[in-house]
N, C-alpha and C positions, 0 to 999 in steps of 0.2 A: 202133586195129589191134589187130591180134589176135596171140596169142603164135606162132601162124607165122612173121610176118613178121619178130620176133625172136631164133628160139632156135637155138639149135644143132645143128645138122642131122649127120645120121651120128656119134653118141652113142659111146663107147666101150660096155661092158655085158660083165654075167657072167655065169655059168648056175649055177643050184643047188648043185651035183655039182660046182664048181672047187674047187679050194683057199684057203683064208688067205692060205697066201704066193704062188702064184699070181697074183689080186686088190687082195694086194700092190703084188705087184711089175708090173703092168699100172696102177696108180693112178699108181707113182712113174715109169712109162712115157708114159704121156698125162698127165701134171702134173693131175691130179684126186685129187679127197679125198671123191669118190660115185662109186658105177660103178648103174646100172637093172638087178636084177637078172630073165629072162629067163626064160619057158618055151619051147622050142620055135625052133631057130634059127631058120625060118621063119615064124612065126608071129609071133615075139617078142612075148609078151605079158609084160606087166609084172605079174610077183608079190609085189617087194620090190626094198628098195633098202639096198644096206650101201655105211658110208661108212668112212672110218678112222679117226674117232673108236669104232663099232661094232666091228673090229677090234682095237681097245685095250681097250676096257673088257669085251668079252665074252669076248676071247683074249687078250690079252696081259695082262693083271689076273689071270685064272683060273690063269694055266700052261696054258692047251692049245699045243698044238704046233702053230704054223700048215700045217708038210706033213701033219697029219694031219686038219684041221679042214674039215671043210667050209664053203660061205659060205652053207646053208641053215639051220647051227646058230647064225650070227652077226648073220644079213639082219635089216632089219624089214620084217616082212611086209604086205603089204596098203596099198600108202606114199601118202600125198596126192599128186596127180597133175592136172595140167590139160591141157585137150583142143588140139586146133590154132585153132579155134575162136572158143574164151575170147579176151574185149577182160585186154589186158596188166594191167589194170587187177584184174580177178577175178585170175589172178594173182599178183600182190604182194598182194590181201592173204588169199590161201589162204598165202602165207610166210610172212605174220605173224601171222596165227589160227595159224594149225602149226607155230610157230616151225622156219621150215626154210628153211635161203638159196638150197634148190634146191631145183629137180620137175622130173619126168620130165614129156613133153608126149605125150600116146599121140592113138588115136583112137576110135572109137565101138565099139573093140572091145578097148580096150587094148592098143594095138600101141605100142612103142617109137615114139615119130616123132623124139623130141631131148630136149630138154634147157636148162630156161630156169635162169638164176641174177638175184641179184641184184643184181650188177657186170651184169648186160646195163640194166639200167633207170638205173644210175649213171653208167656210162657213154655208151650214146646219147639220154640225158636225155628219155624221149620220155613221161615224167609228172612232174607238177609234185613239184619235189621235197622239199616239204612230207608227200605222201605216200610217196615214201621212208624220210625220215626216221620218221614213224611205223611202218613196218614194224621199219625197225633197232634203235626202240625196241621193240617188243614180241620182236625176233630175242633182245634184249640180258638180259631178265625171266629172275630164275628159273626154272624148268623146276619143275610139280606133283610128280614124279618124280625132281627131285634132291633129295633131304633127308638124305642120309650124308652125313658129315664124313669127312673122310680121319682123323683122330683114333680115328674109333669103327670103322674099319675096320680101320683097324693096326692096333686096340687098344691105343695109344700111351698109356701111365700118366702 
């Protein structure tokens, strides 16, 4: 089975010069924690993703103003994507290997075609549950870049 058969079509997206405030409102309105960041409304070339975690860690935590902060300042550039014709097992593997729960789906020119989430694999039961479990196990591992402790960040004595 190919990704294009199970992806969410017509996903919401944003552009790099949208404000973080606008993006947060859109995320709340559509009920998602991730938006692909596209360049060019006609081409819809994926240049990044912005997540609710990005907004918290890169905007709220350092005290930036969401109404005065561009998405390009907090997005993750060059995101991991899968292709329309990729096998669903390839997408699941990409999720586990890169510790992401959702992937933009793009065509050969990196134009946004859809989104795919680990929840589709669970809901549709399209791969063996042992493969989904293994991906969830990988997602649950501490990230290599998450070595800061709250005590050291807040300077707690």
